[in-house]
TORTI-689235 format. One line per 8 residues: their letters; for each residue z, x, y of N, C-alpha, C, CB. Coordinates in Angstrom, 2 decimals. Glycine has a CB too. Layout:
% residues N
a) Z/X/Y/Z/X/Y/Z/X/Y/Z/X/Y | ...
% end
This chain:
% residues 215
mirvliad) -27.74/32.66/5.57/-27.89/31.20/5.42/-26.52/30.55/5.22/-28.83/30.87/4.22 | -26.23/29.52/6.02/-24.97/28.79/5.89/-25.15/27.70/4.83/-24.53/28.17/7.26 | -24.36/27.79/3.76/-24.47/26.84/2.65/-23.54/25.65/2.90/-24.12/27.52/1.30 | -24.12/24.45/2.89/-23.38/23.24/3.26/-23.27/22.29/2.07/-24.06/22.52/4.44 | -22.09/21.72/1.89/-21.86/20.66/0.92/-21.54/19.38/1.68/-20.69/21.03/-0.07 | -22.22/18.29/1.36/-21.95/16.99/1.98/-21.14/16.16/0.99/-23.28/16.26/2.38 | -19.97/15.69/1.42/-19.08/14.89/0.57/-18.92/13.50/1.16/-17.70/15.58/0.40 | -19.60/12.54/0.56/-19.56/11.16/1.05/-19.96/10.25/-0.09/-20.50/10.97/2.29
dhnvfveg) -19.33/9.08/-0.18/-19.64/8.19/-1.31/-20.77/7.21/-1.01/-18.40/7.42/-1.70 | -21.49/7.42/0.10/-22.63/6.58/0.43/-23.91/7.41/0.38/-22.45/5.93/1.82 | -24.74/7.13/-0.59/-25.94/7.91/-0.82/-26.87/7.93/0.40/-26.68/7.36/-2.02 | -27.02/6.78/1.04/-27.93/6.69/2.19/-27.44/7.59/3.32/-28.04/5.24/2.69 | -26.14/7.62/3.54/-25.60/8.46/4.61/-25.81/9.94/4.29/-24.10/8.17/4.83 | -25.58/10.31/3.03/-25.79/11.71/2.63/-27.23/12.12/2.90/-25.44/11.90/1.13 | -28.16/11.25/2.54/-29.58/11.56/2.77/-29.88/11.68/4.26/-30.47/10.47/2.14 | -29.23/10.83/5.06/-29.44/10.88/6.51/-28.94/12.17/7.12/-28.76/9.71/7.17
ieslvsgs) -27.76/12.61/6.69/-27.21/13.87/7.20/-28.07/15.04/6.76/-25.76/14.06/6.72 | -28.53/14.99/5.51/-29.37/16.07/5.02/-30.68/16.17/5.82/-29.68/15.87/3.53 | -31.20/15.03/6.21/-32.44/15.03/7.00/-32.22/15.64/8.38/-32.99/13.61/7.14 | -31.02/15.45/8.93/-30.72/16.04/10.23/-30.64/17.57/10.14/-29.39/15.49/10.77 | -30.07/18.03/9.03/-29.88/19.47/8.85/-31.18/20.17/8.46/-28.81/19.73/7.79 | -32.04/19.45/7.73/-33.28/20.07/7.23/-34.12/20.60/8.39/-34.09/19.06/6.40 | -34.72/21.72/8.16/-35.54/22.33/9.20/-34.83/23.42/9.96/-36.00/21.28/10.15 | -33.49/23.45/9.86/-32.74/24.51/10.52/-32.95/25.82/9.76/-31.22/24.15/10.61
pdiavter) -33.29/26.89/10.44/-33.59/28.15/9.76/-32.39/28.84/9.12/-34.22/29.09/10.71 | -31.18/28.49/9.57/-30.01/29.20/9.07/-28.98/28.30/8.40/-29.35/29.94/10.20 | -29.35/27.04/8.14/-28.43/26.09/7.49/-29.17/25.38/6.36/-27.87/25.05/8.51 | -28.52/25.28/5.20/-29.13/24.59/4.07/-28.10/23.76/3.33/-29.79/25.61/3.11 | -28.45/22.50/3.03/-27.59/21.66/2.21/-27.84/22.04/0.76/-27.86/20.12/2.45 | -26.83/22.63/0.13/-26.98/23.10/-1.26/-26.30/22.19/-2.27/-26.44/24.49/-1.39 | -25.38/21.34/-1.80/-24.69/20.43/-2.72/-24.48/19.08/-2.04/-23.32/21.03/-3.16 | -24.58/18.02/-2.85/-24.31/16.65/-2.40/-23.35/16.03/-3.40/-25.63/15.80/-2.28
cytvqsvi) -22.19/15.60/-2.92/-21.16/15.08/-3.82/-20.74/13.68/-3.39/-19.92/16.02/-3.85 | -20.58/12.80/-4.38/-20.27/11.39/-4.09/-18.89/10.96/-4.58/-21.32/10.50/-4.71 | -18.16/11.89/-5.20/-16.79/11.62/-5.64/-15.92/12.83/-5.33/-16.74/11.28/-7.15 | -14.61/12.60/-5.24/-13.68/13.70/-4.99/-13.76/14.73/-6.11/-12.24/13.16/-4.85 | -13.79/14.25/-7.35/-13.82/15.16/-8.49/-15.06/16.04/-8.49/-13.75/14.37/-9.78 | -16.19/15.47/-8.10/-17.43/16.27/-8.08/-17.35/17.37/-7.03/-18.65/15.36/-7.81 | -16.67/17.09/-5.91/-16.49/18.14/-4.89/-15.67/19.29/-5.47/-15.79/17.56/-3.63 | -14.58/18.94/-6.13/-13.70/19.96/-6.72/-14.46/20.80/-7.74/-12.47/19.30/-7.38
erliltpi) -15.25/20.14/-8.58/-16.00/20.84/-9.62/-17.07/21.75/-9.03/-16.64/19.84/-10.56 | -17.80/21.26/-8.02/-18.87/22.07/-7.43/-18.32/23.29/-6.70/-19.69/21.22/-6.47 | -17.18/23.15/-6.07/-16.60/24.28/-5.35/-16.16/25.39/-6.31/-15.41/23.82/-4.50 | -15.79/25.02/-7.51/-15.42/26.01/-8.52/-16.64/26.84/-8.92/-14.80/25.33/-9.76 | -17.77/26.17/-8.99/-18.99/26.80/-9.51/-19.89/27.41/-8.46/-19.76/25.80/-10.28 | -19.84/26.86/-7.23/-20.82/27.24/-6.21/-20.15/27.69/-4.91/-21.75/26.08/-5.94 | -20.50/28.84/-4.39/-19.98/29.27/-3.09/-20.50/28.35/-1.98/-20.37/30.75/-2.79 | -19.58/27.82/-1.17/-19.94/26.92/-0.07/-19.31/27.44/1.21/-19.48/25.46/-0.37
dvvlldis) -20.07/27.43/2.28/-19.55/27.89/3.57/-18.91/26.77/4.38/-20.67/28.53/4.38 | -19.56/25.60/4.40/-19.08/24.48/5.20/-19.17/23.18/4.40/-19.88/24.36/6.52 | -18.09/22.42/4.41/-18.07/21.09/3.79/-18.06/20.04/4.88/-16.84/20.92/2.84 | -19.04/19.14/4.86/-19.04/17.98/5.75/-18.38/16.86/4.99/-20.51/17.59/6.23 | -17.17/16.50/5.37/-16.33/15.61/4.57/-16.07/14.29/5.26/-15.03/16.27/4.25 | -16.41/13.20/4.56/-16.02/11.87/5.03/-14.55/11.70/4.68/-16.91/10.74/4.38 | -13.70/11.53/5.69/-12.26/11.43/5.43/-11.92/10.18/4.62/-11.49/11.43/6.76 | -12.69/9.12/4.76/-12.47/7.91/3.95/-13.23/8.07/2.63/-12.95/6.60/4.72
fpqiedgl) -12.73/8.93/1.77/-13.50/9.36/0.61/-12.69/9.34/-0.67/-14.05/10.74/0.84 | -12.55/8.21/-1.39/-12.99/6.88/-0.96/-11.97/6.18/-0.06/-13.27/6.02/-2.19 | -10.72/6.71/-0.05/-9.70/6.21/0.85/-9.24/7.36/1.74/-8.51/5.59/0.06 | -8.63/7.03/2.86/-8.23/8.06/3.82/-7.30/9.09/3.20/-7.55/7.42/5.02 | -6.32/8.65/2.43/-5.38/9.60/1.84/-6.07/10.52/0.85/-4.24/8.85/1.14 | -7.09/10.00/0.14/-7.86/10.85/-0.77/-8.62/11.92/0.01/-8.85/9.99/-1.60 | -9.24/11.51/1.12/-9.98/12.45/1.94/-9.09/13.52/2.54/-10.70/11.71/3.04 | -7.90/13.11/3.00/-6.96/14.08/3.56/-6.49/15.06/2.49/-5.76/13.37/4.18
glcehitr) -6.22/14.55/1.30/-5.79/15.41/0.19/-6.87/16.40/-0.19/-5.39/14.57/-1.01 | -8.11/15.92/-0.22/-9.22/16.81/-0.56/-9.41/17.88/0.51/-10.51/16.00/-0.73 | -9.28/17.51/1.76/-9.39/18.46/2.86/-8.35/19.57/2.70/-9.21/17.75/4.22 | -7.13/19.19/2.42/-6.07/20.17/2.25/-6.34/21.07/1.04/-4.71/19.47/2.08 | -6.82/20.48/-0.05/-7.14/21.26/-1.25/-8.21/22.31/-0.96/-7.61/20.33/-2.39 | -9.24/21.90/-0.26/-10.34/22.82/0.05/-9.86/23.97/0.92/-11.49/22.09/0.74 | -9.14/23.65/1.98/-8.76/24.70/2.94/-7.72/25.65/2.37/-8.23/24.07/4.21 | -6.90/25.15/1.44/-5.89/26.02/0.82/-6.49/26.87/-0.29/-4.75/25.19/0.27
typntkvv) -7.36/26.26/-1.10/-7.92/26.95/-2.27/-9.08/27.86/-1.90/-8.38/25.94/-3.29 | -9.85/27.45/-0.90/-11.03/28.22/-0.49/-10.97/28.50/1.01/-12.35/27.46/-0.85 | -10.15/29.45/1.42/-9.96/29.70/2.86/-11.23/30.10/3.60/-8.93/30.78/3.05 | -12.24/30.58/2.88/-13.49/30.95/3.53/-14.45/29.77/3.69/-14.16/32.04/2.75 | -14.08/28.64/3.09/-14.89/27.42/3.21/-14.31/26.56/4.32/-14.92/26.63/1.86 | -15.12/26.25/5.32/-14.65/25.48/6.47/-14.97/24.00/6.28/-15.28/26.02/7.77 | -14.06/23.15/6.72/-14.24/21.70/6.61/-14.47/21.10/7.98/-13.01/21.05/5.95 | -15.52/20.28/8.07/-15.78/19.47/9.26/-15.67/18.01/8.83/-17.19/19.78/9.89
altmhdda) -14.73/17.29/9.43/-14.59/15.87/9.12/-15.75/15.12/9.77/-13.22/15.31/9.61 | -16.40/14.28/9.00/-17.52/13.49/9.50/-17.23/12.05/9.13/-18.91/13.97/8.91 | -16.78/11.26/10.11/-16.21/9.95/9.79/-16.48/8.94/10.90/-14.71/10.08/9.56 | -16.16/7.69/10.63/-16.32/6.65/11.64/-15.01/6.40/12.39/-16.81/5.35/11.00 | -13.92/7.04/11.97/-12.60/6.79/12.56/-12.39/7.61/13.82/-11.50/7.11/11.54 | -12.12/6.92/14.94/-11.92/7.61/16.21/-10.47/7.53/16.68/-12.84/7.03/17.28 | -9.55/7.49/15.73/-8.13/7.37/16.05/-7.51/8.76/16.24/-7.38/6.61/14.93 | -6.82/8.93/17.35/-6.25/10.25/17.68/-5.26/10.73/16.63/-5.57/10.19/19.04
slikrvvk) -4.44/9.82/16.11/-3.45/10.23/15.12/-4.12/10.75/13.86/-2.53/9.06/14.79 | -5.24/10.16/13.47/-5.95/10.63/12.28/-6.60/11.99/12.55/-7.02/9.60/11.84 | -7.18/12.15/13.72/-7.79/13.43/14.07/-6.75/14.55/13.95/-8.37/13.39/15.51 | -5.55/14.30/14.45/-4.49/15.30/14.39/-4.07/15.58/12.95/-3.27/14.85/15.22 | -4.01/14.54/12.12/-3.65/14.73/10.71/-4.71/15.57/10.00/-3.49/13.37/10.00 | -5.96/15.31/10.30/-7.05/16.06/9.67/-6.96/17.54/10.05/-8.42/15.47/10.07 | -6.70/17.81/11.31/-6.58/19.20/11.78/-5.40/19.88/11.09/-6.41/19.25/13.32 | -4.29/19.16/10.93/-3.13/19.73/10.25/-3.43/20.05/8.79/-1.95/18.77/10.34
kgakgyll) -4.36/19.31/8.20/-4.75/19.57/6.81/-5.72/20.74/6.70/-5.39/18.32/6.21 | -6.12/21.29/7.83/-6.93/22.50/7.81/-8.37/22.37/8.27/-6.93/23.01/6.47 | -8.81/21.17/8.63/-10.19/21.00/9.08/-10.42/21.78/10.38/-10.52/19.51/9.29 | -11.61/22.37/10.50/-11.95/23.14/11.69/-12.74/22.32/12.71/-12.73/24.36/11.30 | -13.25/21.16/12.29/-14.04/20.34/13.20/-13.91/18.87/12.87/-15.49/20.75/13.17 | -14.28/18.03/13.82/-14.18/16.58/13.64/-15.33/15.93/14.40/-12.79/16.03/14.13 | -16.14/15.16/13.69/-17.28/14.46/14.30/-17.30/13.01/13.86/-18.60/15.15/13.94 | -17.78/12.14/14.73/-18.01/10.76/14.35/-19.39/10.64/13.72/-17.87/9.82/15.58
knttktel) -19.58/9.61/12.91/-20.82/9.48/12.16/-22.04/9.14/13.03/-20.66/8.43/11.12 | -21.79/8.82/14.29/-22.93/8.57/15.18/-23.31/9.84/15.96/-22.59/7.44/16.16 | -22.89/10.98/15.44/-23.17/12.26/16.10/-24.67/12.54/16.16/-22.46/13.40/15.39 | -25.04/13.40/17.07/-26.45/13.79/17.20/-26.74/15.00/16.31/-26.79/14.11/18.67 | -28.01/15.26/16.10/-28.42/16.42/15.30/-27.94/17.71/15.96/-29.96/16.46/15.14 | -28.06/17.77/17.27/-27.63/18.97/17.99/-26.15/19.25/17.80/-27.94/18.83/19.48 | -25.33/18.20/17.91/-23.89/18.37/17.73/-23.55/18.76/16.30/-23.15/17.08/18.10 | -24.22/18.15/15.34/-23.96/18.45/13.93/-24.25/19.92/13.63/-24.79/17.54/13.02
lqaiqtvh) -25.41/20.39/14.05/-25.77/21.78/13.80/-24.83/22.74/14.53/-27.21/22.04/14.23 | -24.46/22.36/15.74/-23.55/23.20/16.52/-22.17/23.27/15.85/-23.41/22.66/17.96 | -21.72/22.14/15.31/-20.42/22.11/14.63/-20.43/23.03/13.41/-20.06/20.67/14.22 | -21.49/22.94/12.61/-21.60/23.78/11.41/-21.59/25.26/11.78/-22.89/23.43/10.62 | -22.35/25.61/12.77/-22.44/27.02/13.18/-21.12/27.51/13.78/-23.58/27.21/14.19 | -20.47/26.64/14.55/-19.22/27.02/15.22/-18.10/27.28/14.23/-18.79/25.94/16.20 | -17.88/26.35/13.29/-16.78/26.54/12.32/-17.08/27.70/11.37/-16.54/25.25/11.51 | -18.35/27.93/11.11/-18.72/29.07/10.25/-18.34/30.38/10.91/-20.24/29.06/9.93
qerqyfnd) -18.26/30.37/12.24/-17.87/31.56/13.00/-16.36/31.61/13.25/-18.62/31.58/14.33 | -15.62/30.85/12.43/-14.14/30.87/12.48/-13.58/30.24/13.74/-13.64/32.29/12.37 | -14.34/29.33/14.37/-13.84/28.64/15.56/-13.81/27.14/15.32/-14.71/28.97/16.79 | -12.97/26.43/16.07/-12.89/24.98/15.95/-14.01/24.31/16.74/-11.52/24.48/16.43 | -14.38/23.09/16.30/-15.40/22.36/17.04/-14.98/20.90/17.25/-16.75/22.41/16.30 | -14.87/20.52/18.51/-14.63/19.13/18.88/-15.57/18.82/20.05/-13.11/18.88/19.28 | -16.39/17.78/19.90/-17.31/17.46/20.99/-16.56/16.73/22.11/-18.47/16.60/20.48 | -17.27/16.34/23.15/-16.63/15.72/24.32/-15.91/14.42/23.95/-17.67/15.44/25.39
tithilln) -16.49/13.65/23.03/-15.88/12.38/22.65/-14.52/12.59/22.01/-16.80/11.62/21.68 | -14.44/13.50/21.04/-13.19/13.78/20.34/-12.17/14.41/21.28/-13.43/14.69/19.14 | -12.63/15.32/22.13/-11.73/15.95/23.09/-11.12/14.91/24.03/-12.48/17.02/23.91 | -11.94/13.96/24.48/-11.45/12.90/25.36/-10.39/12.05/24.65/-12.61/12.00/25.82 | -10.61/11.73/23.39/-9.64/10.93/22.62/-8.31/11.68/22.52/-10.20/10.63/21.21 | -8.38/12.96/22.22/-7.16/13.75/22.06/-6.42/13.92/23.39/-7.49/15.12/21.48 | -7.16/14.13/24.46/-6.52/14.30/25.77/-5.82/13.02/26.21/-7.55/14.72/26.83 | -6.44/11.86/25.93/-5.83/10.58/26.31/-4.63/10.23/25.44/-6.86/9.48/26.23
dspkarks) -4.47/10.94/24.33/-3.33/10.68/23.45/-2.22/11.70/23.65/-3.77/10.68/21.99 | -2.37/12.57/24.62/-1.35/13.59/24.88/-0.10/12.91/25.43/-1.87/14.67/25.88 | 1.09/13.54/25.24/2.33/12.95/25.77/2.24/12.63/27.26/3.50/13.88/25.53 | 1.59/13.52/28.03/1.47/13.30/29.47/0.63/12.06/29.75/0.84/14.53/30.15 | -0.46/11.89/29.00/-1.34/10.74/29.22/-0.64/9.45/28.82/-2.64/10.89/28.42 | 0.09/9.50/27.70/0.80/8.29/27.26/1.88/7.90/28.26/1.43/8.50/25.87 | 2.56/8.90/28.82/3.61/8.63/29.80/3.03/8.02/31.06/4.38/9.91/30.15 | 1.86/8.50/31.46/1.26/8.02/32.71/0.78/6.58/32.59/0.11/8.92/33.11
tagvgikp) 0.51/6.11/31.38/0.02/4.75/31.21/1.11/3.80/30.75/-1.12/4.73/30.23 | 2.31/4.33/30.49/3.39/3.47/30.00/3.77/2.45/31.05/4.61/4.30/29.59 | 3.89/1.21/30.63/4.38/0.15/31.48/3.38/-0.35/32.50/5.58/0.62/32.18 | 2.11/0.03/32.38/1.13/-0.44/33.37/0.13/-1.40/32.74/0.40/0.75/34.00 | 0.50/-1.97/31.59/-0.34/-3.00/30.99/-1.48/-2.46/30.14/-0.90/-3.85/32.04 | -1.46/-1.17/29.82/-2.51/-0.60/28.98/-2.27/-1.02/27.54/-2.55/0.95/29.11 | -3.25/-1.69/26.95/-3.09/-2.18/25.58/-3.74/-1.22/24.61/-3.70/-3.59/25.43 | -3.06/-0.97/23.48/-3.63/-0.08/22.46/-4.96/-0.63/21.94/-2.65/0.10/21.30
nltprese) -5.87/0.27/21.65/-7.16/-0.11/21.08/-7.05/-0.04/19.56/-8.31/0.82/21.61 | -7.08/-1.19/18.88/-6.91/-1.23/17.44/-8.25/-1.31/16.71/-6.04/-2.43/17.05 | -8.30/-0.67/15.55/-9.47/-0.81/14.70/-9.41/-2.17/14.02/-9.56/0.34/13.65 | -10.52/-2.68/13.49/-10.51/-3.96/12.78/-9.49/-3.97/11.63/-11.89/-4.26/12.23 | -9.40/-2.87/10.90/-8.45/-2.81/9.78/-7.02/-2.82/10.26/-8.70/-1.57/8.93 | -6.73/-2.14/11.36/-5.38/-2.16/11.91/-5.01/-3.56/12.35/-5.26/-1.18/13.09 | -5.94/-4.29/12.92/-5.67/-5.68/13.33/-5.34/-6.55/12.12/-6.88/-6.26/14.10 | -6.05/-6.32/11.01/-5.78/-7.09/9.79/-4.40/-6.77/9.24/-6.85/-6.79/8.72
vlalmaqg) -4.07/-5.50/9.21/-2.75/-5.09/8.71/-1.65/-5.65/9.59/-2.64/-3.55/8.64 | -1.84/-5.60/10.89/-0.85/-6.12/11.83/-0.62/-7.61/11.59/-1.30/-5.87/13.28 | -1.69/-8.36/11.39/-1.57/-9.81/11.16/-0.82/-10.09/9.87/-2.96/-10.46/11.11 | -1.09/-9.33/8.84/-0.41/-9.53/7.56/1.05/-9.11/7.63/-1.13/-8.75/6.45 | 1.33/-8.06/8.40/2.72/-7.65/8.60/3.50/-8.76/9.29/2.80/-6.35/9.42 | 2.86/-9.42/10.25/3.50/-10.51/10.98/3.81/-11.68/10.06/2.63/-10.97/12.13 | 3.05/-11.79/8.96/3.29/-12.85/7.98/4.39/-12.48/7.00/2.01/-13.16/7.23 | 4.92/-11.26/7.12/6.01/-10.83/6.26/5.59/-10.27/4.92/6.92/-11.95/6.03
mttqqmat) 4.32/-9.90/4.79/3.84/-9.36/3.52/4.37/-7.95/3.28/2.31/-9.37/3.49 | 4.57/-7.63/2.00/4.96/-6.28/1.62/3.72/-5.38/1.62/5.66/-6.28/0.23 | 3.96/-4.07/1.52/2.84/-3.13/1.48/1.89/-3.44/0.33/3.35/-1.69/1.36 | 2.45/-3.70/-0.85/1.61/-3.97/-2.02/0.84/-5.28/-1.87/2.46/-4.02/-3.28 | 1.49/-6.28/-1.29/0.80/-7.56/-1.07/-0.37/-7.37/-0.10/1.78/-8.61/-0.51 | -0.17/-6.57/0.95/-1.24/-6.31/1.89/-2.38/-5.54/1.23/-0.72/-5.55/3.11 | -2.01/-4.56/0.39/-3.02/-3.77/-0.30/-3.88/-4.66/-1.19/-2.35/-2.66/-1.13 | -3.23/-5.58/-1.89/-3.95/-6.52/-2.76/-4.87/-7.43/-1.95/-2.97/-7.36/-3.58
qlfvsaka) -4.35/-7.92/-0.85/-5.10/-8.83/0.02/-6.34/-8.15/0.61/-4.21/-9.35/1.13 | -6.20/-6.87/0.97/-7.27/-6.17/1.66/-8.14/-5.33/0.71/-6.69/-5.27/2.73 | -7.77/-5.32/-0.57/-8.51/-4.55/-1.58/-8.53/-3.05/-1.24/-9.95/-5.07/-1.70 | -7.37/-2.55/-0.84/-7.24/-1.12/-0.55/-5.99/-0.61/-1.26/-7.16/-0.85/0.99 | -5.74/0.69/-1.21/-4.56/1.26/-1.83/-3.33/1.05/-0.94/-4.77/2.75/-2.12 | -2.15/1.13/-1.56/-0.91/1.01/-0.81/-0.79/2.16/0.20/0.31/1.01/-1.77 | -1.30/3.34/-0.17/-1.26/4.49/0.75/-2.10/4.22/2.00/-1.77/5.75/0.04 | -3.22/3.54/1.80/-4.07/3.22/2.96/-3.34/2.27/3.90/-5.41/2.59/2.49
vefhrssl) -2.63/1.29/3.33/-1.87/0.35/4.15/-0.79/1.09/4.93/-1.24/-0.76/3.27 | -0.09/2.01/4.26/0.96/2.78/4.93/0.40/3.64/6.05/1.69/3.65/3.92 | -0.81/4.16/5.84/-1.44/4.95/6.90/-1.67/4.08/8.14/-2.79/5.55/6.41 | -2.21/2.88/7.92/-2.49/1.98/9.05/-1.19/1.53/9.72/-3.31/0.75/8.59 | -0.16/1.32/8.93/1.14/0.95/9.50/1.66/2.08/10.39/2.16/0.62/8.37 | 1.56/3.32/9.91/2.02/4.46/10.71/1.21/4.59/11.98/1.91/5.76/9.89 | -0.09/4.34/11.87/-0.95/4.41/13.05/-0.56/3.35/14.06/-2.42/4.25/12.65 | -0.24/2.15/13.60/0.16/1.07/14.49/1.47/1.41/15.21/0.32/-0.24/13.71
lmkfgvpn) 2.42/1.96/14.48/3.70/2.34/15.09/3.47/3.37/16.20/4.67/2.91/14.03 | 2.56/4.31/15.94/2.28/5.35/16.92/1.57/4.77/18.14/1.42/6.45/16.29 | 0.59/3.90/17.91/-0.17/3.34/19.02/0.68/2.46/19.93/-1.34/2.54/18.48 | 1.62/1.72/19.33/2.48/0.84/20.13/3.73/1.57/20.63/2.89/-0.39/19.30 | 3.94/2.79/20.12/5.08/3.58/20.58/6.42/3.01/20.19/5.02/3.72/22.05 | 6.50/2.47/18.96/7.75/1.86/18.48/8.18/2.54/17.18/7.60/0.32/18.27 | 9.50/2.49/16.85/9.99/3.22/15.68/10.01/2.44/14.38/11.35/3.69/15.96 | 9.88/1.12/14.45/9.99/0.35/13.21/9.14/-0.92/13.26/11.45/-0.01/12.93
tallikta) 9.05/-1.57/12.09/8.20/-2.75/11.96/8.66/-3.90/12.85/8.16/-3.19/10.52 | 9.96/-4.11/12.92/10.48/-5.23/13.71/10.05/-5.13/15.17/12.02/-5.28/13.62 | 10.20/-3.93/15.74/9.80/-3.74/17.14/8.28/-3.79/17.29/10.34/-2.40/17.67 | 7.58/-3.36/16.24/6.12/-3.42/16.27/5.66/-4.87/16.40/5.51/-2.77/15.00 | 6.20/-5.75/15.57/5.82/-7.16/15.59/6.20/-7.79/16.93/6.48/-7.92/14.43 | 7.40/-7.48/17.41/7.87/-8.02/18.69/6.95/-7.59/19.83/9.31/-7.58/18.97 | 6.63/-6.30/19.86/5.77/-5.78/20.94/4.37/-6.35/20.85/5.71/-4.25/20.88 | 3.85/-6.46/19.63/2.50/-6.99/19.43/2.43/-8.44/19.87/2.08/-6.88/17.98
memqyid) 3.49/-9.20/19.64/3.52/-10.59/20.06/3.56/-10.68/21.59/4.73/-11.32/19.45 | 4.36/-9.81/22.19/4.48/-9.83/23.65/3.15/-9.47/24.31/5.58/-8.85/24.11 | 2.38/-8.60/23.63/1.08/-8.18/24.18/-0.06/-9.07/23.68/0.80/-6.73/23.80 | 0.34/-10.13/22.96/-0.60/-11.18/22.51/-1.66/-10.68/21.50/-1.30/-11.77/23.72 | -1.26/-9.70/20.68/-2.12/-9.28/19.59/-2.01/-10.27/18.43/-1.75/-7.85/19.12 | -0.84/-10.90/18.32/-0.59/-11.89/17.28/0.16/-13.06/17.90/0.21/-11.28/16.08 | 0.04/-14.23/17.26/0.70/-15.43/17.77/2.16/-15.48/17.31/-0.05/-16.71/17.30
% end
């Protein structure tokens, strides 16, 4: 039996994922955790085979830190990121932190069960959607689209951060305005630099203006 821990701060989502897994003859949800600390405590006390982890738990940097802690401290416990973020740079960061799989929250029951079984067998799992995102973010793909008018696809939060950066706000001011941590703002800033292919904030704002993301 594959023992699964679901780590997410939304009770309804945890119940939904558990309902998808229920009925599987070889998979059982044995723990449900709604805080980072509870995950750490349960792993000390209970053997877990696979952790389904919301990377935004409660902030992205917290989720990444927890992922790294799990994979380093419990090498036999596999992590599958289960999140709404479809950004290639984040997917790569999660993999570097040790996650064996990455799924979006709109995944199907079949994909979820397959991901759990695959990582439990010491293999990575990325469905067609995630694979497509990663392939389109490869150096070859980025080079092929450079200069042909392809505009970066920004998340709503990245658009907000970009607008506030254009207003000259500091990281802390943006964090206060958006009710998030300074680390979260820095993550979005790094993501924006990567998506626009620029090395600094000044060029980011200039490029964004030229591409009409901001006035």
